[in-house]
PDB file of N, CA, C and O in Angstrom:
ATOM      1  N   MET A   1     131.252  74.308 154.764  1.00  0.00           N
ATOM      2  CA  MET A   1     132.129  75.310 154.187  1.00  0.00           C
ATOM      3  C   MET A   1     131.522  76.700 154.393  1.00  0.00           C
ATOM      4  O   MET A   1     130.304  76.879 154.375  1.00  0.00           O
ATOM      5  N   THR A   2     132.383  77.643 154.582  1.00  0.00           N
ATOM      6  CA  THR A   2     131.986  79.036 154.742  1.00  0.00           C
ATOM      7  C   THR A   2     132.356  79.802 153.476  1.00  0.00           C
ATOM      8  O   THR A   2     133.373  79.524 152.840  1.00  0.00           O
ATOM      9  N   ARG A   3     131.522  80.761 153.127  1.00  0.00           N
ATOM     10  CA  ARG A   3     131.823  81.624 151.980  1.00  0.00           C
ATOM     11  C   ARG A   3     132.572  82.849 152.503  1.00  0.00           C
ATOM     12  O   ARG A   3     132.176  83.450 153.502  1.00  0.00           O
ATOM     13  N   TYR A   4     133.658  83.211 151.818  1.00  0.00           N
ATOM     14  CA  TYR A   4     134.480  84.357 152.206  1.00  0.00           C
ATOM     15  C   TYR A   4     134.590  85.327 151.046  1.00  0.00           C
ATOM     16  O   TYR A   4     134.814  84.933 149.901  1.00  0.00           O
ATOM     17  N   LEU A   5     134.427  86.612 151.365  1.00  0.00           N
ATOM     18  CA  LEU A   5     134.686  87.679 150.412  1.00  0.00           C
ATOM     19  C   LEU A   5     136.153  88.055 150.551  1.00  0.00           C
ATOM     20  O   LEU A   5     136.638  88.324 151.650  1.00  0.00           O
ATOM     21  N   ILE A   6     136.846  88.071 149.434  1.00  0.00           N
ATOM     22  CA  ILE A   6     138.218  88.568 149.396  1.00  0.00           C
ATOM     23  C   ILE A   6     138.155  89.934 148.730  1.00  0.00           C
ATOM     24  O   ILE A   6     137.611  90.085 147.636  1.00  0.00           O
ATOM     25  N   GLU A   7     138.717  90.921 149.407  1.00  0.00           N
ATOM     26  CA  GLU A   7     138.769  92.290 148.888  1.00  0.00           C
ATOM     27  C   GLU A   7     140.211  92.758 148.993  1.00  0.00           C
ATOM     28  O   GLU A   7     140.739  92.915 150.094  1.00  0.00           O
ATOM     29  N   THR A   8     140.839  92.979 147.864  1.00  0.00           N
ATOM     30  CA  THR A   8     142.228  93.409 147.871  1.00  0.00           C
ATOM     31  C   THR A   8     142.355  94.815 147.305  1.00  0.00           C
ATOM     32  O   THR A   8     141.694  95.161 146.326  1.00  0.00           O
ATOM     33  N   HIS A   9     143.204  95.620 147.923  1.00  0.00           N
ATOM     34  CA  HIS A   9     143.350  97.031 147.581  1.00  0.00           C
ATOM     35  C   HIS A   9     144.767  97.285 147.075  1.00  0.00           C
ATOM     36  O   HIS A   9     145.716  96.639 147.519  1.00  0.00           O
ATOM     37  N   HIS A  10     144.903  98.211 146.164  1.00  0.00           N
ATOM     38  CA  HIS A  10     146.218  98.689 145.754  1.00  0.00           C
ATOM     39  C   HIS A  10     146.065 100.078 145.135  1.00  0.00           C
ATOM     40  O   HIS A  10     144.962 100.515 144.804  1.00  0.00           O
ATOM     41  N   THR A  11     147.182 100.744 144.992  1.00  0.00           N
ATOM     42  CA  THR A  11     147.170 102.057 144.351  1.00  0.00           C
ATOM     43  C   THR A  11     147.322 101.876 142.843  1.00  0.00           C
ATOM     44  O   THR A  11     147.630 100.784 142.364  1.00  0.00           O
ATOM     45  N   ALA A  12     147.106 102.944 142.118  1.00  0.00           N
ATOM     46  CA  ALA A  12     147.308 102.892 140.667  1.00  0.00           C
ATOM     47  C   ALA A  12     148.748 102.500 140.356  1.00  0.00           C
ATOM     48  O   ALA A  12     149.007 101.785 139.388  1.00  0.00           O
ATOM     49  N   GLU A  13     149.676 102.967 141.175  1.00  0.00           N
ATOM     50  CA  GLU A  13     151.089 102.657 140.962  1.00  0.00           C
ATOM     51  C   GLU A  13     151.407 101.184 141.240  1.00  0.00           C
ATOM     52  O   GLU A  13     152.319 100.622 140.632  1.00  0.00           O
ATOM     53  N   GLN A  14     150.670 100.567 142.144  1.00  0.00           N
ATOM     54  CA  GLN A  14     150.892  99.158 142.489  1.00  0.00           C
ATOM     55  C   GLN A  14     150.145  98.194 141.574  1.00  0.00           C
ATOM     56  O   GLN A  14     150.384  96.987 141.620  1.00  0.00           O
ATOM     57  N   CYS A  15     149.257  98.705 140.755  1.00  0.00           N
ATOM     58  CA  CYS A  15     148.313  97.888 140.006  1.00  0.00           C
ATOM     59  C   CYS A  15     148.983  96.777 139.198  1.00  0.00           C
ATOM     60  O   CYS A  15     148.693  95.602 139.421  1.00  0.00           O
ATOM     61  N   LEU A  16     149.842  97.109 138.298  1.00  0.00           N
ATOM     62  CA  LEU A  16     150.447  96.105 137.429  1.00  0.00           C
ATOM     63  C   LEU A  16     151.335  95.154 138.218  1.00  0.00           C
ATOM     64  O   LEU A  16     151.381  93.962 137.916  1.00  0.00           O
ATOM     65  N   ALA A  17     152.037  95.661 139.218  1.00  0.00           N
ATOM     66  CA  ALA A  17     152.888  94.798 140.040  1.00  0.00           C
ATOM     67  C   ALA A  17     152.039  93.768 140.793  1.00  0.00           C
ATOM     68  O   ALA A  17     152.438  92.610 140.911  1.00  0.00           O
ATOM     69  N   ASP A  18     150.874  94.179 141.302  1.00  0.00           N
ATOM     70  CA  ASP A  18     149.996  93.235 142.003  1.00  0.00           C
ATOM     71  C   ASP A  18     149.433  92.197 141.041  1.00  0.00           C
ATOM     72  O   ASP A  18     149.354  91.017 141.383  1.00  0.00           O
ATOM     73  N   LEU A  19     149.041  92.622 139.843  1.00  0.00           N
ATOM     74  CA  LEU A  19     148.550  91.664 138.856  1.00  0.00           C
ATOM     75  C   LEU A  19     149.644  90.663 138.490  1.00  0.00           C
ATOM     76  O   LEU A  19     149.376  89.468 138.361  1.00  0.00           O
ATOM     77  N   ASP A  20     150.872  91.147 138.323  1.00  0.00           N
ATOM     78  CA  ASP A  20     151.996  90.252 138.039  1.00  0.00           C
ATOM     79  C   ASP A  20     152.233  89.279 139.191  1.00  0.00           C
ATOM     80  O   ASP A  20     152.495  88.097 138.968  1.00  0.00           O
ATOM     81  N   ALA A  21     152.141  89.784 140.434  1.00  0.00           N
ATOM     82  CA  ALA A  21     152.355  88.927 141.608  1.00  0.00           C
ATOM     83  C   ALA A  21     151.297  87.832 141.675  1.00  0.00           C
ATOM     84  O   ALA A  21     151.618  86.681 141.972  1.00  0.00           O
ATOM     85  N   LEU A  22     150.043  88.175 141.403  1.00  0.00           N
ATOM     86  CA  LEU A  22     148.976  87.172 141.393  1.00  0.00           C
ATOM     87  C   LEU A  22     149.195  86.150 140.285  1.00  0.00           C
ATOM     88  O   LEU A  22     149.004  84.952 140.490  1.00  0.00           O
ATOM     89  N   LEU A  23     149.591  86.623 139.125  1.00  0.00           N
ATOM     90  CA  LEU A  23     149.840  85.734 138.001  1.00  0.00           C
ATOM     91  C   LEU A  23     150.939  84.728 138.331  1.00  0.00           C
ATOM     92  O   LEU A  23     150.844  83.554 137.974  1.00  0.00           O
ATOM     93  N   GLU A  24     151.966  85.190 139.005  1.00  0.00           N
ATOM     94  CA  GLU A  24     153.067  84.295 139.377  1.00  0.00           C
ATOM     95  C   GLU A  24     152.686  83.376 140.535  1.00  0.00           C
ATOM     96  O   GLU A  24     153.052  82.200 140.539  1.00  0.00           O
ATOM     97  N   HIS A  25     151.960  83.897 141.508  1.00  0.00           N
ATOM     98  CA  HIS A  25     151.634  83.149 142.727  1.00  0.00           C
ATOM     99  C   HIS A  25     150.573  82.071 142.497  1.00  0.00           C
ATOM    100  O   HIS A  25     150.739  80.935 142.942  1.00  0.00           O
ATOM    101  N   ASP A  26     149.497  82.414 141.812  1.00  0.00           N
ATOM    102  CA  ASP A  26     148.371  81.489 141.629  1.00  0.00           C
ATOM    103  C   ASP A  26     147.611  81.881 140.357  1.00  0.00           C
ATOM    104  O   ASP A  26     146.546  82.493 140.442  1.00  0.00           O
ATOM    105  N   PRO A  27     148.148  81.534 139.180  1.00  0.00           N
ATOM    106  CA  PRO A  27     147.565  81.995 137.923  1.00  0.00           C
ATOM    107  C   PRO A  27     146.082  81.672 137.757  1.00  0.00           C
ATOM    108  O   PRO A  27     145.339  82.489 137.214  1.00  0.00           O
ATOM    109  N   GLY A  28     145.641  80.524 138.202  1.00  0.00           N
ATOM    110  CA  GLY A  28     144.240  80.142 138.059  1.00  0.00           C
ATOM    111  C   GLY A  28     143.305  80.998 138.887  1.00  0.00           C
ATOM    112  O   GLY A  28     142.127  81.128 138.555  1.00  0.00           O
ATOM    113  N   PHE A  29     143.813  81.581 139.957  1.00  0.00           N
ATOM    114  CA  PHE A  29     142.979  82.390 140.839  1.00  0.00           C
ATOM    115  C   PHE A  29     142.533  83.682 140.169  1.00  0.00           C
ATOM    116  O   PHE A  29     141.503  84.246 140.537  1.00  0.00           O
ATOM    117  N   LEU A  30     143.299  84.157 139.189  1.00  0.00           N
ATOM    118  CA  LEU A  30     142.920  85.376 138.466  1.00  0.00           C
ATOM    119  C   LEU A  30     141.546  85.247 137.824  1.00  0.00           C
ATOM    120  O   LEU A  30     140.828  86.238 137.689  1.00  0.00           O
ATOM    121  N   ASP A  31     141.174  84.026 137.425  1.00  0.00           N
ATOM    122  CA  ASP A  31     139.860  83.800 136.815  1.00  0.00           C
ATOM    123  C   ASP A  31     138.713  84.119 137.766  1.00  0.00           C
ATOM    124  O   ASP A  31     137.595  84.376 137.319  1.00  0.00           O
ATOM    125  N   ASN A  32     138.976  84.106 139.072  1.00  0.00           N
ATOM    126  CA  ASN A  32     137.942  84.332 140.078  1.00  0.00           C
ATOM    127  C   ASN A  32     137.748  85.805 140.430  1.00  0.00           C
ATOM    128  O   ASN A  32     136.695  86.185 140.941  1.00  0.00           O
ATOM    129  N   LEU A  33     138.740  86.625 140.163  1.00  0.00           N
ATOM    130  CA  LEU A  33     138.718  88.007 140.635  1.00  0.00           C
ATOM    131  C   LEU A  33     138.049  88.956 139.653  1.00  0.00           C
ATOM    132  O   LEU A  33     138.200  88.835 138.438  1.00  0.00           O
ATOM    133  N   GLU A  34     137.306  89.903 140.213  1.00  0.00           N
ATOM    134  CA  GLU A  34     136.709  91.013 139.468  1.00  0.00           C
ATOM    135  C   GLU A  34     137.452  92.270 139.907  1.00  0.00           C
ATOM    136  O   GLU A  34     137.716  92.457 141.095  1.00  0.00           O
ATOM    137  N   TRP A  35     137.786  93.126 138.953  1.00  0.00           N
ATOM    138  CA  TRP A  35     138.606  94.300 139.245  1.00  0.00           C
ATOM    139  C   TRP A  35     137.886  95.601 138.926  1.00  0.00           C
ATOM    140  O   TRP A  35     137.166  95.698 137.933  1.00  0.00           O
ATOM    141  N   GLY A  36     138.091  96.607 139.784  1.00  0.00           N
ATOM    142  CA  GLY A  36     137.559  97.935 139.545  1.00  0.00           C
ATOM    143  C   GLY A  36     138.585  98.870 138.919  1.00  0.00           C
ATOM    144  O   GLY A  36     138.292 100.043 138.687  1.00  0.00           O
ATOM    145  N   CYS A  37     139.786  98.362 138.643  1.00  0.00           N
ATOM    146  CA  CYS A  37     140.883  99.186 138.135  1.00  0.00           C
ATOM    147  C   CYS A  37     140.522  99.998 136.890  1.00  0.00           C
ATOM    148  O   CYS A  37     140.869 101.177 136.828  1.00  0.00           O
ATOM    149  N   PRO A  38     139.839  99.419 135.895  1.00  0.00           N
ATOM    150  CA  PRO A  38     139.515 100.219 134.713  1.00  0.00           C
ATOM    151  C   PRO A  38     138.656 101.449 135.034  1.00  0.00           C
ATOM    152  O   PRO A  38     138.656 102.420 134.278  1.00  0.00           O
ATOM    153  N   ALA A  39     137.928 101.405 136.149  1.00  0.00           N
ATOM    154  CA  ALA A  39     137.098 102.540 136.566  1.00  0.00           C
ATOM    155  C   ALA A  39     137.833 103.445 137.552  1.00  0.00           C
ATOM    156  O   ALA A  39     137.254 104.396 138.078  1.00  0.00           O
ATOM    157  N   GLY A  40     139.124 103.145 137.803  1.00  0.00           N
ATOM    158  CA  GLY A  40     139.902 103.953 138.736  1.00  0.00           C
ATOM    159  C   GLY A  40     139.759 103.530 140.182  1.00  0.00           C
ATOM    160  O   GLY A  40     140.283 104.198 141.072  1.00  0.00           O
ATOM    161  N   VAL A  41     139.057 102.430 140.438  1.00  0.00           N
ATOM    162  CA  VAL A  41     138.905 101.890 141.793  1.00  0.00           C
ATOM    163  C   VAL A  41     139.836 100.688 141.879  1.00  0.00           C
ATOM    164  O   VAL A  41     139.490  99.598 141.423  1.00  0.00           O
ATOM    165  N   HIS A  42     140.990 100.879 142.448  1.00  0.00           N
ATOM    166  CA  HIS A  42     142.026  99.843 142.427  1.00  0.00           C
ATOM    167  C   HIS A  42     141.817  98.823 143.543  1.00  0.00           C
ATOM    168  O   HIS A  42     142.517  98.789 144.555  1.00  0.00           O
ATOM    169  N   MET A  43     140.808  98.000 143.290  1.00  0.00           N
ATOM    170  CA  MET A  43     140.430  96.929 144.201  1.00  0.00           C
ATOM    171  C   MET A  43     140.019  95.721 143.373  1.00  0.00           C
ATOM    172  O   MET A  43     139.576  95.843 142.231  1.00  0.00           O
ATOM    173  N   GLY A  44     140.180  94.545 143.986  1.00  0.00           N
ATOM    174  CA  GLY A  44     139.694  93.319 143.375  1.00  0.00           C
ATOM    175  C   GLY A  44     138.829  92.583 144.379  1.00  0.00           C
ATOM    176  O   GLY A  44     139.050  92.673 145.586  1.00  0.00           O
ATOM    177  N   TRP A  45     137.823  91.840 143.865  1.00  0.00           N
ATOM    178  CA  TRP A  45     136.885  91.130 144.728  1.00  0.00           C
ATOM    179  C   TRP A  45     136.599  89.742 144.172  1.00  0.00           C
ATOM    180  O   TRP A  45     136.620  89.515 142.962  1.00  0.00           O
ATOM    181  N   THR A  46     136.334  88.837 145.082  1.00  0.00           N
ATOM    182  CA  THR A  46     135.808  87.527 144.729  1.00  0.00           C
ATOM    183  C   THR A  46     135.223  86.900 145.982  1.00  0.00           C
ATOM    184  O   THR A  46     135.504  87.335 147.098  1.00  0.00           O
ATOM    185  N   VAL A  47     134.410  85.876 145.786  1.00  0.00           N
ATOM    186  CA  VAL A  47     133.871  85.089 146.897  1.00  0.00           C
ATOM    187  C   VAL A  47     134.315  83.649 146.663  1.00  0.00           C
ATOM    188  O   VAL A  47     134.159  83.104 145.570  1.00  0.00           O
ATOM    189  N   VAL A  48     134.871  83.045 147.709  1.00  0.00           N
ATOM    190  CA  VAL A  48     135.315  81.654 147.632  1.00  0.00           C
ATOM    191  C   VAL A  48     134.773  80.889 148.829  1.00  0.00           C
ATOM    192  O   VAL A  48     134.395  81.484 149.839  1.00  0.00           O
ATOM    193  N   GLU A  49     134.738  79.587 148.712  1.00  0.00           N
ATOM    194  CA  GLU A  49     134.341  78.724 149.824  1.00  0.00           C
ATOM    195  C   GLU A  49     135.585  78.067 150.404  1.00  0.00           C
ATOM    196  O   GLU A  49     136.470  77.622 149.674  1.00  0.00           O
ATOM    197  N   ALA A  50     135.635  78.015 151.735  1.00  0.00           N
ATOM    198  CA  ALA A  50     136.759  77.393 152.420  1.00  0.00           C
ATOM    199  C   ALA A  50     136.329  77.019 153.828  1.00  0.00           C
ATOM    200  O   ALA A  50     135.317  77.504 154.333  1.00  0.00           O
ATOM    201  N   SER A  51     137.108  76.153 154.451  1.00  0.00           N
ATOM    202  CA  SER A  51     136.833  75.756 155.834  1.00  0.00           C
ATOM    203  C   SER A  51     137.306  76.812 156.827  1.00  0.00           C
ATOM    204  O   SER A  51     136.697  77.007 157.879  1.00  0.00           O
ATOM    205  N   ARG A  52     138.412  77.498 156.477  1.00  0.00           N
ATOM    206  CA  ARG A  52     138.998  78.485 157.385  1.00  0.00           C
ATOM    207  C   ARG A  52     139.525  79.675 156.583  1.00  0.00           C
ATOM    208  O   ARG A  52     139.874  79.515 155.413  1.00  0.00           O
ATOM    209  N   PRO A  53     139.592  80.862 157.185  1.00  0.00           N
ATOM    210  CA  PRO A  53     140.125  82.036 156.475  1.00  0.00           C
ATOM    211  C   PRO A  53     141.561  81.821 155.999  1.00  0.00           C
ATOM    212  O   PRO A  53     141.956  82.356 154.964  1.00  0.00           O
ATOM    213  N   GLU A  54     142.344  81.042 156.749  1.00  0.00           N
ATOM    214  CA  GLU A  54     143.736  80.797 156.371  1.00  0.00           C
ATOM    215  C   GLU A  54     143.840  80.096 155.016  1.00  0.00           C
ATOM    216  O   GLU A  54     144.795  80.309 154.269  1.00  0.00           O
ATOM    217  N   GLU A  55     142.849  79.261 154.707  1.00  0.00           N
ATOM    218  CA  GLU A  55     142.832  78.589 153.406  1.00  0.00           C
ATOM    219  C   GLU A  55     142.638  79.599 152.286  1.00  0.00           C
ATOM    220  O   GLU A  55     143.178  79.433 151.192  1.00  0.00           O
ATOM    221  N   VAL A  56     141.875  80.635 152.556  1.00  0.00           N
ATOM    222  CA  VAL A  56     141.602  81.667 151.560  1.00  0.00           C
ATOM    223  C   VAL A  56     142.866  82.490 151.303  1.00  0.00           C
ATOM    224  O   VAL A  56     143.189  82.800 150.157  1.00  0.00           O
ATOM    225  N   SER A  57     143.562  82.835 152.355  1.00  0.00           N
ATOM    226  CA  SER A  57     144.736  83.706 152.252  1.00  0.00           C
ATOM    227  C   SER A  57     145.835  83.091 151.394  1.00  0.00           C
ATOM    228  O   SER A  57     146.648  83.824 150.831  1.00  0.00           O
ATOM    229  N   ARG A  58     145.881  81.791 151.281  1.00  0.00           N
ATOM    230  CA  ARG A  58     146.958  81.163 150.505  1.00  0.00           C
ATOM    231  C   ARG A  58     146.890  81.542 149.023  1.00  0.00           C
ATOM    232  O   ARG A  58     147.886  81.416 148.311  1.00  0.00           O
ATOM    233  N   HIS A  59     145.745  81.996 148.560  1.00  0.00           N
ATOM    234  CA  HIS A  59     145.613  82.415 147.162  1.00  0.00           C
ATOM    235  C   HIS A  59     146.254  83.776 146.904  1.00  0.00           C
ATOM    236  O   HIS A  59     146.544  84.119 145.758  1.00  0.00           O
ATOM    237  N   ILE A  60     146.473  84.547 147.957  1.00  0.00           N
ATOM    238  CA  ILE A  60     146.975  85.915 147.831  1.00  0.00           C
ATOM    239  C   ILE A  60     148.489  85.928 148.046  1.00  0.00           C
ATOM    240  O   ILE A  60     148.966  85.356 149.027  1.00  0.00           O
ATOM    241  N   PRO A  61     149.247  86.557 147.166  1.00  0.00           N
ATOM    242  CA  PRO A  61     150.690  86.648 147.369  1.00  0.00           C
ATOM    243  C   PRO A  61     151.012  87.318 148.708  1.00  0.00           C
ATOM    244  O   PRO A  61     150.319  88.252 149.111  1.00  0.00           O
ATOM    245  N   PRO A  62     152.056  86.852 149.399  1.00  0.00           N
ATOM    246  CA  PRO A  62     152.385  87.414 150.719  1.00  0.00           C
ATOM    247  C   PRO A  62     152.485  88.936 150.736  1.00  0.00           C
ATOM    248  O   PRO A  62     152.046  89.560 151.702  1.00  0.00           O
ATOM    249  N   GLY A  63     153.044  89.546 149.707  1.00  0.00           N
ATOM    250  CA  GLY A  63     153.200  90.998 149.678  1.00  0.00           C
ATOM    251  C   GLY A  63     151.898  91.767 149.576  1.00  0.00           C
ATOM    252  O   GLY A  63     151.876  92.977 149.803  1.00  0.00           O
ATOM    253  N   MET A  64     150.814  91.087 149.237  1.00  0.00           N
ATOM    254  CA  MET A  64     149.503  91.744 149.101  1.00  0.00           C
ATOM    255  C   MET A  64     148.597  91.478 150.299  1.00  0.00           C
ATOM    256  O   MET A  64     147.558  92.125 150.434  1.00  0.00           O
ATOM    257  N   ARG A  65     148.962  90.558 151.158  1.00  0.00           N
ATOM    258  CA  ARG A  65     148.062  90.135 152.243  1.00  0.00           C
ATOM    259  C   ARG A  65     147.729  91.250 153.221  1.00  0.00           C
ATOM    260  O   ARG A  65     146.629  91.271 153.773  1.00  0.00           O
ATOM    261  N   SER A  66     148.651  92.174 153.447  1.00  0.00           N
ATOM    262  CA  SER A  66     148.361  93.264 154.394  1.00  0.00           C
ATOM    263  C   SER A  66     147.342  94.247 153.821  1.00  0.00           C
ATOM    264  O   SER A  66     146.775  95.049 154.564  1.00  0.00           O
ATOM    265  N   ARG A  67     147.102  94.194 152.505  1.00  0.00           N
ATOM    266  CA  ARG A  67     146.141  95.068 151.845  1.00  0.00           C
ATOM    267  C   ARG A  67     144.904  94.295 151.401  1.00  0.00           C
ATOM    268  O   ARG A  67     144.158  94.743 150.530  1.00  0.00           O
ATOM    269  N   THR A  68     144.699  93.138 152.007  1.00  0.00           N
ATOM    270  CA  THR A  68     143.583  92.275 151.620  1.00  0.00           C
ATOM    271  C   THR A  68     142.737  91.955 152.841  1.00  0.00           C
ATOM    272  O   THR A  68     143.254  91.615 153.904  1.00  0.00           O
ATOM    273  N   ARG A  69     141.422  92.069 152.668  1.00  0.00           N
ATOM    274  CA  ARG A  69     140.483  91.664 153.719  1.00  0.00           C
ATOM    275  C   ARG A  69     139.831  90.365 153.300  1.00  0.00           C
ATOM    276  O   ARG A  69     139.477  90.176 152.136  1.00  0.00           O
ATOM    277  N   VAL A  70     139.676  89.460 154.277  1.00  0.00           N
ATOM    278  CA  VAL A  70     138.964  88.202 154.073  1.00  0.00           C
ATOM    279  C   VAL A  70     137.823  88.187 155.080  1.00  0.00           C
ATOM    280  O   VAL A  70     138.051  88.119 156.287  1.00  0.00           O
ATOM    281  N   LEU A  71     136.586  88.251 154.573  1.00  0.00           N
ATOM    282  CA  LEU A  71     135.416  88.366 155.438  1.00  0.00           C
ATOM    283  C   LEU A  71     134.453  87.210 155.205  1.00  0.00           C
ATOM    284  O   LEU A  71     134.141  86.895 154.056  1.00  0.00           O
ATOM    285  N   PRO A  72     133.977  86.572 156.267  1.00  0.00           N
ATOM    286  CA  PRO A  72     132.923  85.573 156.059  1.00  0.00           C
ATOM    287  C   PRO A  72     131.646  86.289 155.629  1.00  0.00           C
ATOM    288  O   PRO A  72     131.280  87.314 156.204  1.00  0.00           O
ATOM    289  N   VAL A  73     130.980  85.757 154.632  1.00  0.00           N
ATOM    290  CA  VAL A  73     129.742  86.358 154.124  1.00  0.00           C
ATOM    291  C   VAL A  73     128.679  85.279 153.973  1.00  0.00           C
ATOM    292  O   VAL A  73     128.983  84.088 153.906  1.00  0.00           O
ATOM    293  N   GLN A  74     127.433  85.720 153.923  1.00  0.00           N
ATOM    294  CA  GLN A  74     126.332  84.784 153.710  1.00  0.00           C
ATOM    295  C   GLN A  74     125.197  85.501 153.004  1.00  0.00           C
ATOM    296  O   GLN A  74     125.123  86.730 152.993  1.00  0.00           O
ATOM    297  N   ARG A  75     124.333  84.721 152.427  1.00  0.00           N
ATOM    298  CA  ARG A  75     123.111  85.250 151.830  1.00  0.00           C
ATOM    299  C   ARG A  75     121.992  85.079 152.845  1.00  0.00           C
ATOM    300  O   ARG A  75     122.052  84.212 153.717  1.00  0.00           O
ATOM    301  N   PHE A  76     120.970  85.921 152.719  1.00  0.00           N
ATOM    302  CA  PHE A  76     119.796  85.803 153.574  1.00  0.00           C
ATOM    303  C   PHE A  76     118.599  85.401 152.731  1.00  0.00           C
ATOM    304  O   PHE A  76     118.387  85.920 151.636  1.00  0.00           O
ATOM    305  N   THR A  77     117.829  84.476 153.257  1.00  0.00           N
ATOM    306  CA  THR A  77     116.578  84.102 152.606  1.00  0.00           C
ATOM    307  C   THR A  77     115.470  85.014 153.139  1.00  0.00           C
ATOM    308  O   THR A  77     115.643  85.637 154.186  1.00  0.00           O
ATOM    309  N   PRO A  78     114.343  85.103 152.441  1.00  0.00           N
ATOM    310  CA  PRO A  78     113.223  85.885 152.967  1.00  0.00           C
ATOM    311  C   PRO A  78     112.804  85.407 154.363  1.00  0.00           C
ATOM    312  O   PRO A  78     112.456  86.216 155.223  1.00  0.00           O
ATOM    313  N   GLU A  79     112.839  84.093 154.577  1.00  0.00           N
ATOM    314  CA  GLU A  79     112.437  83.549 155.876  1.00  0.00           C
ATOM    315  C   GLU A  79     113.392  83.998 156.986  1.00  0.00           C
ATOM    316  O   GLU A  79     112.956  84.312 158.094  1.00  0.00           O
ATOM    317  N   GLN A  80     114.675  84.026 156.690  1.00  0.00           N
ATOM    318  CA  GLN A  80     115.646  84.476 157.688  1.00  0.00           C
ATOM    319  C   GLN A  80     115.429  85.949 158.031  1.00  0.00           C
ATOM    320  O   GLN A  80     115.546  86.339 159.192  1.00  0.00           O
ATOM    321  N   ILE A  81     115.117  86.756 157.038  1.00  0.00           N
ATOM    322  CA  ILE A  81     114.873  88.175 157.268  1.00  0.00           C
ATOM    323  C   ILE A  81     113.636  88.354 158.158  1.00  0.00           C
ATOM    324  O   ILE A  81     113.646  89.154 159.094  1.00  0.00           O
ATOM    325  N   ARG A  82     112.579  87.604 157.855  1.00  0.00           N
ATOM    326  CA  ARG A  82     111.366  87.676 158.684  1.00  0.00           C
ATOM    327  C   ARG A  82     111.665  87.251 160.114  1.00  0.00           C
ATOM    328  O   ARG A  82     111.172  87.863 161.061  1.00  0.00           O
ATOM    329  N   ALA A  83     112.473  86.202 160.275  1.00  0.00           N
ATOM    330  CA  ALA A  83     112.844  85.726 161.620  1.00  0.00           C
ATOM    331  C   ALA A  83     113.644  86.798 162.359  1.00  0.00           C
ATOM    332  O   ALA A  83     113.461  86.982 163.562  1.00  0.00           O
ATOM    333  N   LEU A  84     114.519  87.498 161.661  1.00  0.00           N
ATOM    334  CA  LEU A  84     115.288  88.565 162.298  1.00  0.00           C
ATOM    335  C   LEU A  84     114.380  89.692 162.790  1.00  0.00           C
ATOM    336  O   LEU A  84     114.617  90.264 163.854  1.00  0.00           O
ATOM    337  N   HIS A  85     113.355  90.004 162.023  1.00  0.00           N
ATOM    338  CA  HIS A  85     112.371  91.006 162.449  1.00  0.00           C
ATOM    339  C   HIS A  85     111.650  90.525 163.701  1.00  0.00           C
ATOM    340  O   HIS A  85     111.379  91.319 164.602  1.00  0.00           O
ATOM    341  N   GLY A  86     111.341  89.258 163.764  1.00  0.00           N
ATOM    342  CA  GLY A  86     110.665  88.699 164.935  1.00  0.00           C
ATOM    343  C   GLY A  86     111.541  88.764 166.178  1.00  0.00           C
ATOM    344  O   GLY A  86     111.030  88.951 167.283  1.00  0.00           O
ATOM    345  N   MET A  87     112.850  88.613 166.015  1.00  0.00           N
ATOM    346  CA  MET A  87     113.782  88.654 167.133  1.00  0.00           C
ATOM    347  C   MET A  87     113.961  90.079 167.651  1.00  0.00           C
ATOM    348  O   MET A  87     114.314  90.278 168.813  1.00  0.00           O
ATOM    349  N   LYS A  88     113.722  91.058 166.801  1.00  0.00           N
ATOM    350  CA  LYS A  88     113.931  92.462 167.157  1.00  0.00           C
ATOM    351  C   LYS A  88     113.063  92.881 168.339  1.00  0.00           C
ATOM    352  O   LYS A  88     113.486  93.683 169.171  1.00  0.00           O
ATOM    353  N   GLY A  89     111.868  92.346 168.410  1.00  0.00           N
ATOM    354  CA  GLY A  89     110.956  92.712 169.482  1.00  0.00           C
ATOM    355  C   GLY A  89     111.200  91.948 170.776  1.00  0.00           C
ATOM    356  O   GLY A  89     110.585  92.256 171.796  1.00  0.00           O
ATOM    357  N   SER A  90     112.078  90.968 170.753  1.00  0.00           N
ATOM    358  CA  SER A  90     112.328  90.140 171.959  1.00  0.00           C
ATOM    359  C   SER A  90     113.177  90.836 172.972  1.00  0.00           C
ATOM    360  O   SER A  90     113.468  90.271 174.027  1.00  0.00           O
TER     361      SER A  90
END
């Protein structure tokens, strides 16, 4: 499984409509999202595991998909970072 960052954007005017759309489309998915709206940053974020990006997109209402990025992400261990430094000189 791959880990994907979901980042969805909206304007202040779209905020409540997007929350309503998510609530109607996939109510349980709201538990996964963190929102910057109270700070005036109208974006939501979460990380999910899936086999393909298309599996991730199904959680997002169709009207919001054009304003949503789905990016594969990973964590780095100290050993991986050291290995990357070693590759730099090659």
